[in-house]
C-alpha positions in Angstrom: -69.5 75.5 -55.3 -72.3 72.5 -55.3 -74.2 72.5 -58.4 -76.9 70.0 -57.1 -80.5 71.3 -58.3 -82.1 68.1 -57.2 -83.6 64.6 -57.8 -84.6 61.7 -60.5 -86.5 58.9 -60.0 -85.0 56.0 -61.7 -88.7 54.2 -61.1 -91.3 56.6 -62.2 -89.3 59.8 -63.8 -90.1 61.9 -60.7 -88.4 65.4 -60.7 -87.8 66.2 -57.2 -86.4 69.4 -55.7 -83.6 69.5 -53.3 -85.6 71.8 -50.3 -86.8 68.1 -48.4 -84.0 67.4 -46.8 -82.8 64.7 -45.9 -84.6 63.0 -49.0 -84.5 59.1 -49.4 -87.3 58.6 -51.1 -89.4 59.3 -54.3 -92.7 60.8 -52.9 -94.8 59.9 -56.4 -93.8 55.7 -56.2 -92.1 55.6 -53.1 -88.8 54.0 -54.9 -85.6 54.6 -53.4 -82.5 54.9 -54.6 -82.6 58.3 -56.3 -80.8 60.0 -59.1 -79.0 63.5 -58.0 -79.7 66.0 -60.5 -76.8 68.4 -61.6 -76.9 71.8 -63.4 -74.3 70.8 -66.3 -74.7 73.7 -68.3 -73.4 75.7 -65.2 -70.7 72.9 -65.0 -69.7 73.4 -68.1 -69.2 77.5 -67.9 -66.9 77.2 -64.9 -64.5 74.1 -65.5 -63.7 71.8 -68.3 -60.9 69.0 -67.9 -58.0 71.1 -68.3 -59.2 73.4 -65.8 -59.3 70.8 -63.7 -55.9 69.0 -64.9 -54.6 72.1 -63.3 -55.4 71.6 -60.0 -53.0 70.7 -57.8 -55.4 68.6 -55.4 -55.5 65.0 -56.3 -58.1 63.8 -54.3 -61.9 63.6 -55.0 -62.5 66.6 -54.2 -60.6 68.1 -57.5 -64.0 67.3 -59.1 -66.0 69.9 -57.0 -68.2 71.2 -59.3 -69.3 67.6 -60.4 -70.3 67.2 -56.8 -73.6 67.6 -54.7 -71.9 68.6 -51.9 -69.3 71.6 -50.6 -65.5 70.8 -49.7 -64.5 69.3 -46.2 -63.6 70.9 -43.2 -60.1 72.2 -43.8 -59.1 70.2 -40.2 -60.9 66.9 -41.0 -57.9 64.7 -41.9 -58.2 61.7 -44.0 -61.4 63.2 -44.9 -59.3 65.4 -47.2 -58.0 63.2 -48.9 -60.2 60.4 -50.0 -59.8 59.7 -54.0 -56.8 59.8 -56.3 -56.0 56.1 -56.4 -53.7 54.4 -59.0 -54.5 53.3 -62.2 -51.6 50.3 -62.8 -50.8 48.8 -66.8 -50.9 45.4 -66.3 -49.2 44.3 -68.9 -48.1 40.8 -67.4 -51.7 40.0 -66.8 -53.0 41.3 -70.5 -50.5 38.9 -72.0 -51.9 35.9 -70.0 -55.2 36.6 -70.9 -54.5 37.4 -74.3 -55.6 41.1 -74.1 -53.9 44.2 -76.1 -54.3 46.6 -73.1 -55.2 46.1 -69.4 -55.2 48.7 -66.7 -56.1 48.0 -62.7 -58.0 50.9 -60.5 -56.7 49.7 -57.4 -59.3 51.4 -54.8 -57.7 49.2 -52.1 -55.0 52.0 -51.7 -58.0 54.5 -50.0 -57.7 55.6 -46.2 -59.6 52.2 -44.9 -59.2 50.0 -48.3 -61.8 50.2 -49.7 -64.1 52.2 -52.5 -66.9 52.7 -50.3 -64.7 55.3 -48.5 -65.9 57.6 -51.7 -70.0 57.2 -50.7 -69.0 57.9 -47.1 -66.6 60.9 -47.6 -69.7 62.8 -49.6 -71.9 61.4 -47.2 -70.0 62.8 -44.1 -69.9 66.5 -45.7 -73.7 66.0 -46.7 -74.2 65.7 -42.9 -72.1 68.5 -41.8 -74.0 70.7 -43.9 -77.4 69.1 -42.8 -76.4 70.0 -38.9 -76.5 66.4 -38.1 -74.2 65.0 -35.5 -75.0 61.2 -36.0 -75.0 59.0 -38.7 -76.2 55.3 -39.0 -75.3 52.8 -41.5 -75.5 49.1 -42.2 -72.5 47.3 -43.5 -71.2 43.8 -44.3 -68.1 45.4 -43.0 -66.5 48.1 -45.8 -69.1 50.6 -45.8 -69.2 50.4 -41.9 -65.4 51.3 -41.5 -65.4 54.0 -44.3 -68.1 55.6 -42.0 -66.8 54.9 -39.1 -63.8 56.7 -40.2 -64.8 59.7 -41.9 -67.8 60.7 -40.1 -65.3 60.5 -37.0 -62.9 62.9 -39.4 -65.6 65.3 -39.8 -66.4 65.1 -36.0 -69.6 63.2 -36.6 -70.5 60.2 -34.4 -70.9 56.9 -36.4 -73.1 54.3 -35.4 -72.9 51.1 -37.4 -74.7 47.5 -37.9 -73.1 44.6 -39.5 -74.0 40.9 -39.0 -72.7 39.0 -36.2 -70.8 37.1 -38.9 -68.7 39.8 -40.3 -65.0 39.5 -41.1 -63.2 40.1 -37.6 -60.6 42.5 -39.5 -63.4 44.7 -40.2 -64.8 44.6 -36.8 -61.6 45.2 -35.5 -61.7 48.6 -37.9 -64.8 49.6 -37.0 -64.1 49.7 -32.9 -60.5 51.1 -33.9 -62.1 54.2 -35.9 -64.7 54.5 -32.6 -67.8 53.5 -34.3 -70.8 52.4 -32.2 -71.1 49.0 -33.5 -73.7 46.7 -32.7 -73.5 43.1 -34.2 -77.1 41.9 -35.4 -78.0 38.7 -35.2 -79.0 37.8 -39.3 -77.9 39.2 -42.3 -77.1 42.6 -43.9 -80.8 42.8 -44.9 -81.3 42.5 -41.2 -78.9 45.2 -40.6 -80.3 47.6 -43.6 -84.0 47.3 -42.4 -83.3 48.0 -39.1 -80.7 50.8 -39.3 -83.5 52.5 -41.5 -86.1 52.1 -39.1 -83.5 53.7 -36.4 -83.4 56.8 -39.2 -86.6 57.0 -39.1 -87.7 57.1 -35.4 -84.6 58.3 -34.2 -83.7 61.3 -36.7 -79.9 59.9 -37.4 -78.6 60.8 -40.9 -78.7 57.1 -42.9 -75.8 56.5 -44.6 -77.3 53.4 -46.0 -76.4 52.1 -49.5 -78.6 53.5 -52.6 -81.2 54.5 -49.4 -78.9 57.5 -49.6 -78.6 58.9 -52.8 -75.3 60.8 -51.9 -73.6 57.3 -51.7 -73.6 56.5 -55.6 -72.2 60.6 -55.9 -69.2 59.6 -54.0 -68.7 56.4 -55.6 -69.2 57.9 -59.1 -65.9 59.5 -58.6 -63.8 56.2 -59.5 -64.9 57.2 -63.3 -64.1 60.5 -63.8 -60.2 59.4 -61.9 -60.3 56.4 -64.5 -60.9 58.9 -67.5 -58.4 61.3 -66.3 -55.9 58.9 -65.7 -56.1 57.3 -68.6 -55.5 60.1 -70.7 -52.8 61.1 -68.9 -51.0 57.7 -69.7 -52.0 57.3 -73.0 -52.9 61.1 -74.1 -56.8 61.9 -76.6 -57.1 63.1 -80.0 -59.7 65.6 -78.9 -58.6 68.6 -77.0 -60.1 69.1 -73.4 -61.5 65.9 -73.5 -61.1 62.8 -71.4 -60.2 59.1 -73.0 -62.7 56.6 -72.0 -61.9 52.9 -71.8 -64.3 50.4 -74.1 -65.2 48.0 -71.1 -65.1 48.1 -67.6 -65.3 45.5 -65.2 -66.4 45.3 -61.5 -67.6 43.3 -58.8 -71.4 43.9 -57.6 -73.0 43.1 -54.6 -76.2 45.8 -53.5 -75.4 47.3 -57.1 -74.3 51.1 -55.6 -70.5 50.9 -56.7 -71.7 50.0 -60.6 -74.6 52.6 -60.3 -72.5 55.4 -59.2 -69.9 54.0 -61.6 -72.6 54.6 -64.4 -74.0 57.7 -63.5 -70.2 59.3 -63.3 -70.1 58.8 -66.9 -73.5 59.7 -67.6 -71.9 63.0 -66.3 -69.0 63.2 -68.5 -71.3 62.2 -71.6 -73.6 64.7 -71.1 -70.6 67.4 -70.6 -68.9 65.8 -73.5 -65.7 65.3 -72.1 -65.9 62.3 -73.2 -66.3 60.4 -76.9 -68.5 57.7 -75.8 -70.0 55.4 -73.0 -68.0 52.6 -72.1 -69.4 49.1 -72.0 -69.9 48.4 -68.1 -70.1 44.5 -67.0 -71.1 43.2 -63.5 -69.8 40.4 -61.8 -71.5 38.6 -59.3 -70.8 35.5 -57.1 -72.8 32.4 -57.7 -74.1 32.4 -54.8 -75.5 35.9 -54.6 -76.6 36.4 -58.2 -80.2 38.4 -58.0 -79.3 40.8 -60.6 -77.4 38.6 -62.5 -80.6 36.5 -62.7 -82.4 39.5 -63.7 -80.2 40.2 -66.5 -80.5 37.0 -68.0 -84.1 36.9 -67.8 -84.3 39.7 -69.4 -86.2 40.8 -66.7 -86.0 44.6 -64.2 -87.7 42.4 -61.7 -85.2 41.6 -59.3 -85.9 38.4 -57.2 -84.2 37.8 -54.2 -82.1 35.5 -53.1 -80.5 33.6 -50.3 -76.9 35.3 -50.6 -74.0 32.7 -49.6 -70.5 33.5 -50.6 -66.9 33.7 -49.5 -67.1 37.7 -50.7 -68.9 38.7 -47.8 -68.6 42.3 -49.5 -70.5 41.5 -52.1 -73.8 39.4 -50.3 -77.1 40.7 -50.9 -80.0 38.9 -50.6 -82.3 42.0 -52.5 -80.1 44.6 -53.9 -80.7 48.1 -52.8 -79.4 49.4 -55.9 -80.4 46.5 -58.5 -82.7 48.2 -60.9 -80.0 51.2 -61.5 -77.5 47.9 -61.4 -79.0 46.2 -63.9 -79.6 49.3 -66.3 -76.2 50.1 -65.6 -75.3 47.2 -68.1 -78.4 47.2 -70.1 -77.7 50.8 -71.3 -74.6 50.4 -71.8 -74.3 47.3 -73.8 -72.6 45.6 -71.1 -73.6 42.2 -69.3 -73.8 40.4 -65.7 -71.3 37.5 -65.0 -71.3 35.1 -62.6 -68.4 33.3 -60.5 -68.5 30.5 -58.4 -66.1 30.9 -54.8 -63.7 28.8 -56.1 -62.4 31.3 -59.4 -62.8 34.5 -56.6 -60.0 32.7 -54.3 -57.9 31.8 -57.2 -58.1 35.4 -58.7 -56.4 36.8 -55.7 -53.8 35.2 -55.9 -53.2 35.6 -59.6 -54.1 39.2 -59.0 -50.8 39.0 -56.7 -48.9 37.3 -59.3 -49.9 39.0 -62.5 -50.0 42.5 -61.3 -49.0 43.0 -57.8 -52.1 43.9 -56.6 -53.8 42.5 -53.2 -57.5 42.2 -53.0 -60.3 41.1 -50.9 -62.4 38.3 -52.5 -65.0 40.9 -53.6 -63.0 42.8 -55.0 -60.7 40.3 -56.7 -64.6 39.0 -58.4 -64.4 41.5 -60.9 -60.9 40.1 -61.9 -62.3 36.5 -62.0 -65.2 38.0 -64.1 -62.5 39.3 -66.6 -60.8 36.0 -66.7 -63.6 34.5 -67.3 -64.5 36.8 -70.7 -61.1 36.3 -71.5 -61.2 32.8 -71.9 -64.1 32.5 -73.6 -62.7 35.0 -76.4 -65.4 37.6 -75.7 -63.0 40.7 -75.3 -61.2 42.2 -78.8 -57.6 42.4 -78.3 -57.6 46.3 -79.5 -60.1 47.2 -76.7 -59.1 49.1 -73.9 -60.1 47.2 -70.6 -60.4 48.3 -67.0 -61.0 46.3 -64.0 -61.8 48.2 -60.3 -59.8 46.9 -57.4 -62.7 47.8 -55.0 -61.1 46.8 -51.5 -57.8 45.5 -50.1 -56.8 41.9 -49.3 -56.1 42.9 -45.8 -59.9 43.1 -45.1 -59.9 39.1 -45.1 -56.2 37.6 -44.5 -58.2 34.0 -44.3 -59.2 34.2 -48.0 -55.5 35.0 -48.8 -54.3 32.5 -47.2 -56.6 29.7 -48.8 -55.9 31.3 -52.0 -51.7 30.7 -51.1 -51.7 27.9 -49.2 -49.2 27.7 -46.2 -45.2 28.1 -46.4 -43.4 25.1 -45.7 -40.8 25.6 -42.3 -37.2 24.4 -42.6 -34.5 24.2 -40.5 -32.2 26.9 -40.9 -29.7 24.7 -43.5 -28.6 25.2 -46.7 -29.9 21.6 -48.0 -33.3 22.2 -46.2 -33.5 25.5 -48.0 -32.6 23.4 -51.3 -35.2 20.7 -50.7 -38.0 23.4 -50.4 -37.1 25.9 -52.9 -34.4 24.9 -55.6 
């Protein structure tokens, strides 16, 4: 049962009905990255944290009433199982950083190893509802891999455009999942523009981040899981409510993940399922920091940059969801941080040692930002802190090797083993 009633434009505030499908932009002002509007009164009347807790389905579909699409087909394999990733307590990391309570949400455990599976699951089901058979996406890798796998599981034909310098592991995933793949001479923004043109001229359903308003609706489910899982682990003082963390750190490129996270938390707050809004902290690579620059300037004008970072998944010259991503921090009392590529690489190894989590560079950026704030004394000891790990380290093994260095090669003797180990 979908309680999706329409859209709202974050730029001009226009209310748009759901009759135009697909809808990618505001007819009044031309802005993209529309908010999906749900009927909160109807949601509250038919479900609650208590009724959700009774469900055996651990995937994101357990939150059916809070989603703008119906359930996936029964024969759609991994499409049915997206979500339900672990939330780990990280006491060793907390002790090293001088924090009281730290938790890591590991979305590298999703079917294709990336949080972007959440968005692609919702988009794939929406495509089925619209009766289309071909979906196109531009990607630096992860979003394309996610839609290739999940659109394929739904019986759709995925077309994916990625920059020609995308990591080989992600290109391999795309080809294995059967995407119709083209490597674009240029950057992500070039691929994005071409895919949008193709959707307009060829009639293909566009999955592009933010351009398709349903992407944030998938990504918001990470907020639901964080709050429900914290409640299951720590309890709550209020019956039929969930616990909310004090702070959440998340890596930011085009901005859609933090915008989706914010949307999910706003849904929960509107339903009075959580007692407060967590402060959201976006972490950008120094070489791809358009949103962080706007935050530092106190402006909602996001000037494009020439993105250059080892964290390819958060490289964005013109963040597609920049305005909503900026507001996710400003409206929650959070902030934006920037971290160097060196700090990102170091964080990959630190995460593995501190918490046994293997992160790709874009995911490790959030942890690098958390470490930076902890070192600055910006986090109170009694705060409940969550960092979201958005992608698995197997996505970019080369970066992991940079983080760890190489292992010594020895002769098969005890003397040699003692030389290098003892």
